[in-house]
Backbone bond lengths (Angstrom), bond angles and torsions (degrees), N, CA, C in turn:
res aa  C-N    CA-C-N  psi(-1)  N-CA   C-N-CA  omega(-1)  CA-C   N-CA-C  phi
1 M - - - 1.418 - - 1.505 110.17 -
2 K 1.308 118.66 144.34 1.474 122.57 -179.95 1.518 109.28 -82.40
3 T 1.269 116.47 129.24 1.486 120.48 177.28 1.477 107.43 -106.03
4 K 1.361 118.26 167.71 1.405 121.20 -177.44 1.533 113.86 -59.01
5 K 1.362 115.61 120.97 1.431 123.06 176.01 1.537 114.76 61.72
6 Q 1.336 117.63 16.85 1.479 120.33 175.49 1.464 112.23 -144.51
7 L 1.259 117.71 133.12 1.468 124.63 175.42 1.502 112.96 -107.70
8 S 1.303 121.43 147.68 1.455 122.09 176.48 1.540 108.64 -71.97
9 P 1.313 114.91 162.71 1.529 119.70 -179.86 1.560 109.15 -54.57
10 D 1.354 119.28 -41.44 1.384 121.44 -178.07 1.563 112.31 -66.65
11 Q 1.341 114.91 -35.26 1.494 118.87 -178.19 1.531 104.02 -73.46
12 I 1.295 122.95 -36.41 1.419 123.99 -178.93 1.541 108.40 -66.98
13 K 1.325 117.25 -44.33 1.504 117.88 178.04 1.457 111.62 -61.36
14 E 1.337 119.19 -44.47 1.480 123.70 178.49 1.493 110.98 -58.90
15 L 1.386 117.30 -46.11 1.471 121.79 -177.06 1.469 109.31 -64.34
16 L 1.328 119.73 -48.91 1.433 122.76 -179.49 1.565 110.87 -59.48
17 E 1.272 119.64 -40.69 1.486 123.12 176.49 1.515 108.08 -59.19
18 T 1.275 116.48 -49.35 1.515 121.03 -178.05 1.606 108.26 -62.31
19 L 1.287 116.68 -45.27 1.491 118.27 -178.03 1.539 109.87 -66.86
20 K 1.268 116.55 -40.13 1.505 120.83 -179.03 1.603 107.49 -64.26
21 S 1.299 116.05 -47.24 1.453 119.23 177.77 1.460 112.34 -54.33
22 R 1.406 117.63 -49.49 1.410 121.38 -176.92 1.541 112.33 -65.49
23 F 1.370 113.55 -38.01 1.505 121.18 178.24 1.556 106.66 -59.69
24 E 1.358 117.10 -46.13 1.445 115.77 -175.24 1.503 112.78 -71.26
25 K 1.235 117.76 -29.63 1.519 121.61 -179.12 1.496 113.69 -78.59
26 N 1.386 116.28 -16.27 1.440 119.64 -178.61 1.492 111.01 -127.06
27 M 1.267 117.76 56.96 1.451 119.59 -174.57 1.582 113.14 -67.90
28 D 1.325 113.33 -19.51 1.495 117.68 178.14 1.549 111.12 -67.13
29 R 1.274 117.85 -16.51 1.475 120.57 179.03 1.538 112.57 -79.16
30 H 1.381 116.36 -22.69 1.470 117.45 -169.38 1.587 105.72 -147.47
31 K 1.275 116.55 55.26 1.484 122.74 177.71 1.529 112.31 -53.86
32 G 1.254 118.15 132.28 1.494 124.49 177.01 1.540 113.56 84.27
33 L 1.363 118.76 -2.85 1.441 118.67 176.50 1.522 112.92 -97.00
34 E 1.287 117.79 150.36 1.432 125.31 -176.44 1.508 110.79 -110.28
35 W 1.300 115.31 133.36 1.468 121.08 178.85 1.524 111.72 -60.16
36 A 1.320 120.97 -40.89 1.501 122.17 -177.96 1.491 110.12 -56.10
37 K 1.310 117.15 -41.17 1.490 119.22 -179.12 1.535 110.01 -71.00
38 V 1.308 118.18 -40.15 1.461 119.66 178.92 1.528 108.10 -62.85
39 Q 1.366 118.64 -44.83 1.493 121.72 -176.92 1.483 108.06 -62.28
40 A 1.348 118.66 -39.13 1.455 120.65 -178.57 1.555 110.73 -61.05
41 K 1.323 112.99 -42.33 1.440 120.91 -175.64 1.590 106.31 -67.42
42 L 1.373 118.03 -45.19 1.407 121.67 177.21 1.511 113.18 -57.45
43 E 1.324 117.88 -44.96 1.443 122.02 -177.25 1.500 112.94 -65.24
44 A 1.367 114.20 -28.39 1.400 119.86 -179.78 1.563 114.07 -81.50
45 N 1.391 114.65 -4.96 1.469 119.41 -174.24 1.586 105.11 -137.31
46 P 1.351 118.52 73.81 1.424 122.78 -175.28 1.615 113.46 -60.37
47 E 1.380 114.60 -30.88 1.429 114.27 177.64 1.476 112.88 -68.00
48 K 1.317 116.97 -23.04 1.489 119.39 177.94 1.520 109.65 -76.61
49 L 1.359 115.32 -31.17 1.454 120.73 175.11 1.535 109.95 -61.17
50 W 1.260 114.62 -42.63 1.541 120.54 176.19 1.523 109.83 -56.97
51 S 1.346 117.01 -45.58 1.498 115.17 -179.67 1.491 110.83 -72.23
52 L 1.377 120.00 -35.51 1.476 116.18 175.25 1.519 112.69 -65.21
53 D 1.346 119.26 -32.34 1.391 119.74 176.64 1.484 110.69 -65.85
54 D 1.269 119.99 -40.57 1.473 123.19 176.40 1.577 109.11 -61.62
55 M 1.346 117.69 -39.06 1.449 116.35 176.81 1.478 109.79 -66.37
56 E 1.293 120.53 -34.13 1.467 123.22 -175.46 1.558 107.44 -73.67
57 V 1.368 117.83 -50.72 1.481 116.69 -174.69 1.534 114.16 -70.97
58 T 1.296 117.91 -12.87 1.510 119.75 174.61 1.551 110.03 -97.31
59 G 1.319 117.05 10.92 1.461 119.91 172.93 1.429 117.58 89.98
60 G 1.371 119.04 18.22 1.503 121.21 -176.16 1.503 114.58 -83.36
61 E 1.285 119.56 -22.43 1.446 120.73 -177.26 1.512 111.71 52.17
62 P 1.312 117.29 60.50 1.488 118.11 -176.92 1.482 114.24 -65.79
63 D 1.331 117.22 144.89 1.481 121.90 178.47 1.507 107.41 -147.85
64 V 1.326 115.31 158.29 1.441 121.81 177.38 1.593 108.29 -72.68
65 V 1.299 115.49 129.10 1.467 120.28 177.46 1.549 112.70 -118.35
66 G 1.283 116.87 0.15 1.406 118.86 -177.78 1.572 116.34 174.74
67 F 1.319 116.58 170.99 1.415 122.33 176.11 1.482 110.39 -135.32
68 D 1.399 119.95 129.30 1.414 124.05 -179.00 1.481 106.41 -96.03
69 E 1.337 120.10 108.54 1.390 122.86 -178.23 1.551 112.78 -66.97
70 K 1.343 115.82 -32.44 1.518 122.45 -175.97 1.487 106.86 -67.09
71 T 1.390 120.04 -37.48 1.459 117.46 -176.59 1.561 112.64 -109.06
72 D 1.305 113.85 0.99 1.506 118.87 -178.13 1.528 113.03 58.16
73 E 1.366 113.71 43.68 1.506 118.33 -177.90 1.533 109.50 -125.01
74 Y 1.308 113.95 143.18 1.448 122.88 168.23 1.490 108.78 -85.23
75 I 1.359 114.34 144.79 1.494 117.25 -177.42 1.503 107.38 -113.39
76 F 1.304 116.73 127.84 1.463 122.42 175.84 1.530 107.24 -112.70
77 F 1.349 113.09 142.26 1.454 121.00 173.86 1.640 106.36 -127.03
78 D 1.275 114.04 153.25 1.472 116.84 167.17 1.562 105.88 -68.19
79 C 1.346 112.28 121.80 1.490 117.26 178.80 1.556 113.85 -113.67
80 S 1.250 118.21 22.67 1.484 118.37 175.25 1.513 108.61 -64.34
81 T 1.334 115.74 148.41 1.498 120.25 -173.30 1.560 108.12 -62.27
82 E 1.303 116.99 -39.61 1.504 116.95 176.17 1.549 108.12 -112.85
83 T 1.276 120.60 163.55 1.415 124.14 178.94 1.582 111.11 -51.49
84 P 1.280 122.92 136.93 1.383 126.16 -171.00 1.626 112.02 -48.50
85 K 1.286 114.84 124.36 1.439 122.45 -170.91 1.572 111.97 -59.97
86 E 1.321 120.37 -39.45 1.431 121.05 -174.47 1.544 109.46 -85.50
87 R 1.328 120.03 9.85 1.461 121.24 179.89 1.553 112.76 -127.18
88 R 1.253 114.19 37.21 1.487 121.16 -178.35 1.496 111.99 -113.51
89 S 1.269 118.02 166.51 1.485 128.40 177.04 1.531 113.57 72.11
90 W 1.332 113.48 35.32 1.518 118.76 179.54 1.517 106.73 -123.21
91 C 1.314 115.31 149.54 1.398 123.76 174.11 1.606 106.99 -73.72
92 Y 1.328 116.56 178.61 1.439 117.71 -174.74 1.542 114.76 -72.61
93 D 1.332 118.52 -54.27 1.432 121.83 -175.94 1.491 114.49 -142.04
94 R 1.303 119.11 177.48 1.456 124.76 179.98 1.519 111.58 -60.80
95 V 1.341 117.64 -42.14 1.468 119.16 -176.01 1.587 106.42 -62.69
96 A 1.325 117.32 -44.77 1.443 120.42 178.45 1.511 111.55 -62.72
97 W 1.321 119.70 -42.80 1.381 124.42 177.35 1.553 112.39 -57.06
98 E 1.362 116.65 -46.68 1.458 123.05 -178.72 1.509 110.97 -69.55
99 S 1.374 120.54 -21.86 1.404 122.67 178.64 1.497 114.76 -77.11
100 R 1.378 115.83 -16.50 1.478 121.87 -176.09 1.554 107.11 -74.34
101 K 1.292 114.69 131.75 1.470 119.43 178.64 1.535 112.23 -82.89
102 A 1.352 114.67 -34.45 1.434 120.17 179.27 1.511 110.82 -142.45
103 N 1.322 114.30 168.23 1.487 122.64 175.35 1.532 110.19 53.65
104 K 1.284 117.04 48.54 1.467 117.89 178.06 1.486 110.00 -69.25
105 P 1.324 117.35 139.98 1.488 120.18 179.22 1.566 107.22 -74.24
106 E 1.295 113.68 170.10 1.456 120.24 -172.52 1.640 109.80 -67.57
107 N 1.311 114.75 -29.96 1.423 117.11 -175.91 1.540 110.88 -160.60
108 T 1.271 118.51 -172.19 1.476 124.91 177.15 1.503 114.58 -123.28
109 A 1.339 120.97 145.18 1.428 121.52 -176.88 1.531 110.74 -61.57
110 M 1.362 117.80 -40.52 1.492 118.72 -177.32 1.509 108.90 -68.46
111 D 1.358 121.04 -40.46 1.437 118.27 -178.89 1.548 111.39 -65.24
112 V 1.365 118.55 -40.36 1.405 120.24 179.93 1.536 111.33 -65.04
113 A 1.281 114.92 -41.11 1.516 119.17 -179.93 1.540 107.49 -58.59
114 A 1.332 115.57 -44.55 1.480 119.74 -179.39 1.526 110.87 -63.40
115 E 1.372 117.27 -44.09 1.430 122.60 174.99 1.502 113.31 -55.67
116 M 1.249 117.31 -39.35 1.484 126.88 -176.92 1.531 111.45 -78.25
117 G 1.247 116.09 -15.03 1.476 120.94 -172.27 1.427 120.11 70.53
118 V 1.340 115.55 28.44 1.486 123.36 178.02 1.521 111.24 -120.83
119 E 1.289 114.56 166.50 1.486 122.24 176.59 1.530 106.37 -104.35
120 M 1.363 114.43 141.29 1.442 115.78 170.26 1.502 112.59 -69.50
121 L 1.327 120.32 142.24 1.436 120.93 178.24 1.475 112.59 -52.50
122 T 1.357 114.15 144.14 1.494 117.49 171.52 1.537 107.80 -88.01
123 E 1.311 117.37 176.29 1.441 120.27 178.18 1.560 108.34 -62.14
124 E 1.301 117.03 -46.44 1.484 123.91 -176.78 1.555 106.55 -62.80
125 Q 1.320 120.84 -41.38 1.422 119.17 -178.45 1.498 110.05 -71.34
126 Y 1.329 117.78 -36.41 1.473 121.04 175.89 1.564 112.50 -60.54
127 Q 1.303 115.07 -42.14 1.470 120.12 176.71 1.503 110.52 -60.19
128 Y 1.332 115.24 -41.15 1.469 120.81 -179.92 1.483 108.74 -67.23
129 L 1.252 121.54 -44.50 1.482 124.08 176.54 1.542 108.07 -53.88
130 Q 1.276 116.68 -49.17 1.490 118.74 -178.53 1.505 114.79 -62.97
131 E 1.302 118.87 -17.76 1.429 125.10 173.41 1.531 110.29 -72.97
132 L 1.304 115.60 -25.32 1.513 122.49 -177.55 1.500 113.34 -87.13
133 G 1.342 116.35 -10.19 1.506 119.86 -176.50 1.497 107.43 171.04
134 N 1.354 112.14 -176.80 1.474 120.60 174.78 1.517 110.67 -103.48
135 F 1.344 113.71 114.41 1.401 122.40 -172.46 1.514 109.98 -124.83
136 D 1.330 120.04 149.54 1.451 127.08 179.77 1.503 114.14 56.30
137 L 1.353 114.31 50.53 1.447 120.30 176.85 1.570 113.34 -73.36
138 K 1.347 112.58 -26.47 1.421 118.99 178.52 1.584 116.40 -121.64
139 T 1.261 110.62 -7.93 1.519 120.68 -176.51 1.531 108.67 -121.23
140 S 1.352 117.61 -177.25 1.444 121.22 173.88 1.549 104.63 -144.09
141 S 1.268 114.78 158.65 1.459 122.69 177.99 1.501 113.96 -124.71
142 W 1.332 115.46 130.04 1.495 119.82 170.73 1.489 110.93 -60.43
143 L 1.299 119.66 144.91 1.480 123.04 -179.82 1.505 107.45 -124.42
144 K 1.360 113.67 152.38 1.482 115.67 176.06 1.461 110.43 -56.83
145 T 1.245 115.32 120.98 1.473 121.48 -170.99 1.536 113.94 -93.27
146 P 1.378 118.63 132.75 1.409 123.04 174.96 1.529 111.80 -53.17
147 A 1.358 116.46 144.01 1.470 123.17 -172.59 1.559 111.32 -57.19
148 D 1.388 118.17 -38.42 1.393 120.33 -176.94 1.508 114.53 -68.58
149 V 1.365 115.63 -34.10 1.389 122.16 175.28 1.527 113.68 -67.60
150 R 1.365 110.22 -44.04 1.501 118.48 -177.95 1.530 109.79 -68.03
151 K 1.354 116.26 -35.50 1.510 121.82 177.32 1.490 110.07 -59.70
152 A 1.333 113.96 -35.88 1.501 118.71 -174.75 1.563 109.35 -81.20
153 G 1.312 116.84 -3.25 1.479 118.25 178.86 1.499 115.07 103.95
154 G 1.382 117.02 -3.96 1.460 120.17 -177.32 1.522 114.12 -101.34
155 A 1.223 113.77 173.25 1.493 124.12 173.35 1.502 108.69 -148.89
156 I 1.337 117.08 154.00 1.439 118.74 -176.24 1.566 111.03 -107.41
157 F 1.280 114.89 156.55 1.571 121.05 177.89 1.509 103.97 -143.46
158 G 1.340 112.41 164.19 1.448 121.28 175.42 1.468 111.39 -130.62
159 D 1.344 115.32 159.74 1.436 123.01 171.27 1.474 110.84 -163.09
160 R 1.386 120.64 175.73 1.429 123.69 173.17 1.461 109.67 -123.99
161 R 1.276 115.17 120.49 1.464 125.53 175.05 1.522 110.76 -132.57
162 F 1.308 114.68 148.58 1.482 120.03 171.78 1.546 112.11 56.41
163 G 1.380 116.20 29.31 1.449 117.97 -178.80 1.512 116.28 76.50
164 R 1.333 115.80 12.53 1.491 122.07 -178.61 1.433 112.33 -131.28
165 V 1.300 121.72 152.67 1.432 126.22 173.39 1.517 107.29 -94.63
166 F 1.406 112.62 127.70 1.477 117.02 175.64 1.523 112.58 -112.91
167 I 1.241 118.73 140.02 1.428 127.75 171.25 1.506 106.66 -113.60
168 Y 1.398 116.49 122.79 1.404 119.18 -173.03 1.565 108.06 -138.23
169 H 1.314 114.67 -173.70 1.456 119.59 -175.86 1.543 108.15 -128.03
170 N 1.279 114.36 163.70 1.478 123.93 170.09 1.515 106.83 -159.22
171 G 1.351 112.93 163.66 1.530 114.56 171.61 1.457 106.62 -62.39
172 A 1.334 116.60 138.75 1.455 122.89 -177.79 1.565 112.09 -63.14
173 D 1.326 117.14 -19.36 1.462 121.56 -178.71 1.542 110.75 -87.96
174 S 1.264 118.76 -2.70 1.496 121.08 179.76 1.558 109.17 -79.15
175 Y 1.337 111.94 155.97 1.437 114.02 174.81 1.525 107.68 -154.57
176 Y 1.276 115.04 149.54 1.506 122.05 -171.83 1.524 110.04 -140.08
177 A 1.368 118.65 148.65 1.401 123.00 -177.28 1.527 110.42 -65.24
178 A 1.360 115.70 -23.01 1.477 121.14 -176.62 1.530 113.94 -101.36
179 R 1.359 114.54 8.28 1.484 116.97 -179.81 1.488 112.11 -118.32
180 G 1.304 115.83 125.63 1.489 121.72 175.39 1.449 111.12 -128.47
181 F 1.388 114.80 -142.64 1.449 117.74 171.68 1.522 109.12 -148.22
182 R 1.292 114.18 156.77 1.503 120.79 174.83 1.540 108.32 -112.10
183 G 1.298 113.44 141.64 1.479 122.92 -178.19 1.497 114.21 -99.84
184 A 1.309 116.32 153.17 1.428 124.96 169.41 1.500 109.00 -123.11
185 L 1.302 115.87 143.33 1.509 121.37 -177.53 1.573 105.87 -143.31
186 R 1.324 114.06 133.72 1.469 122.58 174.28 1.469 106.66 -107.67
187 V 1.333 113.35 135.21 1.457 122.49 -179.52 1.523 109.75 -128.30
């Protein structure tokens, strides 16, 4: 059984095998990077493995999408074709959740991201993800919302329709069965 922020040796082995297989199948997402170096970094940061496992079990299919030379970190995004299945039907954040008078969703995207130890994708990260493939053709993903938009009661989300990527807005208290969030993790 998975405990808070710690995986068993068997869970670590299984997760690393899954991540390696996905890495090798999607080399176009991380040209020039080597799995052995990624794995060494992961093994040195077990708390990040816990977060990656949460990304995996909630349907995110995390994969390496880059390397930040300045910080010496690999960057993982949720790369599932559609927004992660087990992270849908939530409003944007706790303030939005508390403002709802009725029909409150089970949770909020921002709260779950924090519990998982990941950041919600920004608009720029989402645009980059969409350069790597076609994502959210039937779903949409909440995005980290700029403070001025959030202060006005809104939140932004992205999707791909008609061969284009759209970034749009909604009331932060809204929630839909086809809207979730994608996470980013630096290791």
